[in-house]
C-alpha positions in Angstrom: -6.4 0.9 29.4 -3.4 -0.5 30.4 -1.6 0.2 26.6 -2.6 3.8 27.5 -1.2 3.6 30.5 1.9 2.1 29.2 2.4 4.8 26.5 1.6 7.6 28.6 4.7 6.0 31.0 6.4 5.9 28.1 6.3 9.6 27.3 7.3 11.3 30.8 10.2 8.9 31.0 11.1 9.3 27.9 11.0 13.3 28.4 12.7 12.9 32.0 15.8 11.5 29.9 15.9 13.4 27.5 15.1 16.7 29.3 18.2 15.9 31.6 20.3 15.0 28.7 19.4 18.0 27.0 21.2 18.9 23.7 23.9 16.6 24.7 22.1 14.1 22.3 24.4 14.0 19.6 22.2 14.7 15.8 23.7 11.6 13.9 22.9 9.9 17.4 18.9 11.5 17.2 19.0 10.6 13.0 19.8 6.5 13.3 16.3 6.9 16.0 14.2 8.2 13.6 15.8 5.5 10.7 14.9 2.7 13.6 11.6 4.2 14.3 10.8 4.8 10.5 11.2 1.5 9.9 9.6 0.2 12.5 6.9 1.9 11.4 7.0 1.1 8.0 7.1 -3.1 8.6 4.4 -2.6 11.1 2.1 -1.2 8.5 3.0 -4.1 6.0 2.1 -6.3 8.3 -0.7 -5.5 9.8 -1.8 -5.4 5.5 -0.3 -9.0 5.4 -2.7 -10.4 8.6 -5.5 -9.1 7.1 -5.7 -9.3 4.0 -6.1 -12.8 3.7 -9.2 -12.6 6.1 -10.8 -9.5 3.9 -14.3 -10.0 1.7 -14.2 -7.0 -0.1 -10.4 -6.8 -1.6 -11.2 -3.3 -3.1 -13.0 -1.6 -0.6 -9.2 -0.2 0.7 -8.2 1.0 -2.3 -11.6 2.3 -2.9 -11.5 3.9 1.0 -7.8 5.6 0.4 -9.0 7.1 -3.2 -11.9 8.6 -1.6 -10.4 9.7 1.6 -7.6 11.1 0.2 -10.1 13.4 -1.5 -11.3 14.2 1.2 -8.5 14.8 3.1 -6.2 17.0 0.6 -10.0 19.4 -0.5 -10.6 20.0 3.1 -6.5 20.3 3.6 -6.2 18.5 6.6 -1.8 18.5 6.5 -1.8 22.1 5.8 -4.4 23.1 8.2 -2.7 20.9 11.5 0.9 21.8 10.5 0.0 25.5 10.0 -2.0 25.4 13.6 1.1 24.1 15.1 3.0 27.3 14.1 0.6 29.5 15.3 0.1 27.9 18.6 4.2 26.6 18.9 5.3 31.2 18.9 7.6 29.6 22.0 10.5 26.9 21.7 8.0 24.5 24.4 5.1 25.4 22.1 6.1 24.5 19.3 7.6 21.8 21.1 4.7 20.7 22.4 2.7 21.0 18.7 5.5 18.8 17.5 5.0 15.6 20.3 1.0 15.6 20.4 1.2 15.6 16.1 3.2 12.9 16.6 1.9 11.0 19.6 -2.0 11.5 18.7 -2.6 12.4 15.5 -1.1 8.8 13.9 -2.8 5.8 12.7 -0.7 3.3 15.6 -2.8 6.1 18.6 -5.9 6.1 17.2 -6.5 1.9 15.9 -4.7 1.3 19.4 -7.3 2.0 21.8 -9.8 0.3 19.0 -8.3 -2.8 19.2 -7.5 -2.6 22.8 -11.2 -2.1 24.0 -12.4 -5.2 21.4 -10.1 -7.3 22.0 -7.9 -7.2 24.4 -4.8 -6.5 22.3 -2.7 -4.3 23.2 -0.1 -4.9 20.2 -0.1 -1.2 18.1 -0.3 0.4 21.7 2.6 -1.0 23.4 4.6 -0.9 20.0 3.1 3.5 19.9 4.6 3.7 23.2 8.0 2.4 22.1 7.9 4.7 19.4 6.9 7.6 21.7 9.6 7.1 24.4 12.6 7.4 21.6 10.9 10.6 20.1 10.1 11.9 23.3 13.6 11.7 23.8 15.3 13.3 20.9 12.2 16.3 21.7 12.5 16.9 25.9 16.6 16.7 24.3 16.1 20.0 22.8 12.7 21.7 24.2 13.0 20.1 27.9 11.4 18.8 30.4 7.6 20.3 29.2 7.1 17.9 26.6 6.0 15.3 29.3 2.5 17.8 29.0 1.7 15.8 26.1 0.9 12.6 27.8 -1.8 14.3 29.2 -3.4 15.2 25.6 -2.7 11.9 25.0 -4.4 10.2 28.1 -7.7 12.0 26.9 -7.2 11.2 23.6 -6.7 7.7 23.4 -8.8 7.1 26.4 -11.8 9.1 24.7 -11.1 6.6 21.7 -11.6 3.9 24.0 -14.4 4.2 25.7 -15.8 5.2 22.4 -14.8 1.7 21.1 -16.3 0.3 23.8 -19.8 2.1 23.7 -19.9 1.0 19.7 -17.9 -2.8 20.6 -22.0 -4.2 18.9 -20.9 -1.9 16.1 -17.3 -2.1 15.3 -16.4 -6.2 14.8 -15.5 -8.4 12.1 -15.8 -7.5 9.3 -15.2 -3.8 9.5 -12.4 -4.1 12.2 -10.5 -6.3 9.1 -11.2 -3.6 6.5 -10.1 -0.7 9.3 -6.8 -2.8 10.2 -5.7 -2.7 6.0 -6.2 0.7 5.8 -4.9 1.4 9.5 -1.7 -0.5 8.3 -1.2 1.3 5.1 -1.2 4.9 6.7 1.5 3.5 9.5 3.1 2.1 6.5 3.0 5.7 4.9 4.1 7.5 8.4 7.5 5.2 8.2 8.1 6.4 4.5 7.7 9.8 6.2 10.1 9.3 8.9 12.7 7.7 6.6 12.5 10.8 3.9 11.2 8.5 1.5 8.5 10.3 0.3 5.7 12.4 2.1 3.1 10.9 2.0 1.2 13.6 4.0 -0.5 10.9 6.0 -3.0 13.7 7.7 -4.9 14.2 4.4 -5.4 10.0 4.4 -7.1 9.5 7.8 -10.4 10.5 6.2 -9.5 6.7 4.5 -10.7 5.2 8.1 -14.3 6.4 8.0 -15.1 4.6 4.4 -15.6 1.7 5.4 -17.8 2.8 8.5 -20.2 4.1 6.2 -19.8 1.4 3.5 -21.2 -1.0 6.6 -23.4 0.9 7.7 -24.9 1.4 3.8 -24.6 -2.1 3.7 -26.4 -3.3 7.3 -29.2 -0.6 6.0 -29.0 1.0 8.5 -28.9 4.3 6.8 
């Protein structure tokens, strides 16, 4: 849980800094910080794909997973429904800021794969990277919405903690080949988030999240668990 605690602390400290400087943070500084985060996410994703692709025994599985997963996500309108919910919950300025913060901090590939990597391999790289990105983001958000943004840290702890505990309980299944495939797809989703942050292409990454389920179903079928 070290990586998750670092992530929580990063959001709290970032919110304190941003809430203190309030709107004194120039817009051009906010823009350059988001560009930096976008570039970081893009190349973290690419690096994850490059590292894991040579170890994949099913080189077309990620393509099939993305195709099927994106169709499922688009059919369910995950991206549109989540943003619609965020708008409904965000009637106040703080509510809108918290809805945005929870979306950015929790519904991302680093925040999903990070606890899994930490639980199974003791590798906190994804979570430390996520903590750095969330630190910068929390400064920007709290400079506009105030100290209340740090409440999103509680949601993040419960979210990542649940994934961590779940991964530990399924450690016998979430290993080897499956983790490699999940890392490839996760890297692509991280890169797509980077493209969105850089405003190059909005890939509606939330609609792609079901892609992470396809390899799980594939290996369940392969191992005759069905």
